[in-house]
Steps between C-alpha positions, in 0.01 A plus 500: 500500500782739587612529139174666396507878506254768401601742227335800341504472122489795263573590140846602395513651156234398254540125522705408805380406847693554822443397860626642829469318830222638722756480779661820364179688417368747755215650301354539154350838423369702208717799420419787269800635310403857592559415868861401440752772569773483237858527621777630270827316437355155559524200267215517245326196651450692826169681467541695824381516857151424624340579834420159646360489854678827569834359383686571180489193278713478185300377203671314220384399155588132536470431128748770406735389779499147355564613144145512364351811338397755760145476636469877509540529122146389436342568837222748541621735773165494675475125486557302815796268485549219749795528733637207698677608817798270557674471834831346592692559825296810578556659159201571281467554127191541283499333161243596240362217292279481197241260637454272800398148411453265793632344817687184400590209724832375366736227607848629568650167390357550152681827445757480223831683510526799267747438219680776314364383163141547610518839665644839412776647713263775612264255670742226614626671819142523627392144429489217750392263229183417314202269517332330209125554502273208414468637146881522463512876549794620703445694819805697605562482874631845586726551797345779709815537707719544190259763364492694827875484552591559136816705443283741296358649821816499705633800317195695613408363840 
């Protein structure tokens, strides 16, 4: 039983699916782009700061960070995007995603190791591995800790 874990699945790019362990997710909330305060001199995937429970939460375009086209290119600025608040060792980061899908119960033992041939260098550092869905689709298992502690932020934190 211990090998089963709950994951939140969501779209990544137009055709990919990713999962993040619920263990690292504090909250999922709708965010309107107009409520995000842009910050100059940040990497382009960093959308800015957001007031979350009275705290400043950095919001990141996960797709752009992982080498996909930016979400904000075709987003309506009044539209609500979904943000997943990740937590690791008391550090928080909000990642904006295109669309939430489901809560998945996955078996850790069935996770496959990410190989360099399958994944681009922009996504590899943030992957724990991947699962094969029943219909053979891949679900990327993203490493919340690696995303939160990415060297991208260290220059600015």
